[in-house]
C-alpha positions as CSV (number, residue, x, y, z in Angstrom):
1,M,-13.0,9.6,-0.5
2,T,-14.7,6.8,1.4
3,R,-14.7,8.8,4.7
4,R,-17.4,11.1,3.3
5,W,-19.6,8.1,2.4
6,F,-19.1,6.5,5.8
7,N,-20.3,9.6,7.5
8,S,-23.4,9.9,5.3
9,S,-24.4,6.2,5.3
10,S,-26.7,4.6,7.8
11,Q,-25.5,1.0,7.0
12,Y,-22.6,-0.8,5.3
13,W,-21.1,-4.3,4.9
14,R,-17.4,-4.7,5.2
15,G,-14.9,-7.6,4.9
16,H,-11.2,-7.9,5.2
17,V,-8.7,-10.8,4.6
18,T,-5.0,-10.8,5.4
19,Y,-2.3,-13.3,4.7
20,E,1.0,-12.8,6.6
21,S,4.1,-14.9,6.3
22,P,7.9,-14.5,6.8
23,F,8.4,-14.6,3.0
24,I,5.8,-14.5,0.3
25,L,7.2,-12.7,-2.7
26,L,10.7,-12.0,-1.5
27,R,11.9,-15.5,-0.7
28,P,14.6,-15.5,-3.4
29,L,16.1,-12.4,-1.7
30,N,16.1,-13.9,1.8
31,R,19.8,-13.6,2.3
32,L,19.9,-10.0,1.2
33,L,16.8,-8.9,3.1
34,G,17.4,-10.7,6.4
35,E,15.9,-7.8,8.4
36,I,12.4,-8.3,7.0
37,H,10.3,-10.1,9.6
38,H,7.1,-10.6,7.6
39,E,5.3,-9.8,4.3
40,R,1.6,-9.2,4.1
41,L,-1.0,-9.5,1.4
42,Y,-4.4,-8.0,2.2
43,G,-7.7,-7.2,0.7
44,G,-10.8,-5.4,1.7
45,I,-14.2,-4.9,0.3
46,L,-16.9,-2.4,1.4
47,F,-20.6,-2.3,0.3
48,M,-22.8,0.7,1.0
49,P,-25.5,2.5,-0.9
50,H,-23.3,4.8,-2.9
51,L,-20.1,2.6,-3.1
52,N,-21.0,-0.7,-4.6
53,P,-18.3,-2.0,-4.0
54,Y,-15.2,-0.2,-2.7
55,V,-12.3,-2.7,-3.1
56,E,-8.7,-2.3,-1.7
57,L,-5.8,-4.7,-2.4
58,G,-2.4,-4.2,-0.8
59,Y,1.1,-5.6,-0.1
60,G,3.4,-4.8,2.8
61,I,6.6,-5.7,4.6
62,G,7.6,-5.3,8.2
63,T,10.9,-5.1,10.1
64,H,11.7,-4.6,13.7
65,I,11.9,-0.8,13.0
66,F,9.1,-0.1,10.5
67,D,6.2,-1.4,8.4
68,V,5.6,-0.2,4.9
69,G,2.7,-1.0,2.6
70,A,1.2,-0.1,-0.8
71,F,-2.3,-0.5,-2.0
72,V,-4.6,0.2,-4.9
73,S,-8.4,0.8,-4.7
74,S,-11.4,1.0,-6.9
75,I,-14.9,2.5,-6.4
76,N,-17.9,1.1,-8.3
77,E,-15.5,-1.1,-10.4
78,E,-13.4,1.9,-11.6
79,F,-9.8,2.6,-10.5
80,D,-9.6,5.1,-7.6
81,T,-6.2,5.6,-6.0
82,V,-2.8,4.2,-5.3
83,G,-1.5,4.8,-1.7
84,F,1.4,4.1,0.6
85,K,1.6,3.8,4.4
86,L,4.7,3.9,6.6
87,T,4.6,3.2,10.4
88,F,7.4,3.1,12.8
89,E,7.7,0.5,15.6
90,L,8.8,2.6,18.5
91,F,8.3,0.2,21.4
92,N,8.6,-3.2,19.8
93,D,10.7,-5.8,21.7
């Protein structure tokens, strides 16, 4: 949805914040989830003429094999989508 607005807008303001740590929410499960290298909380905000604002909040975990994350977003202070992203670490030492 925001891709269409990016292409039609001549200006925008964008901000991101990320907090990454070995354990944020899953610390009590540390022994069971020993393969998790880090957890990540992130947020983003985008201001442009037609999206005022677009907000995205997410949570993710990463291992030496893959990263997975989930996010929710809103446009103009109304719920927009829930999404997931999975990436594989092919050449990670």
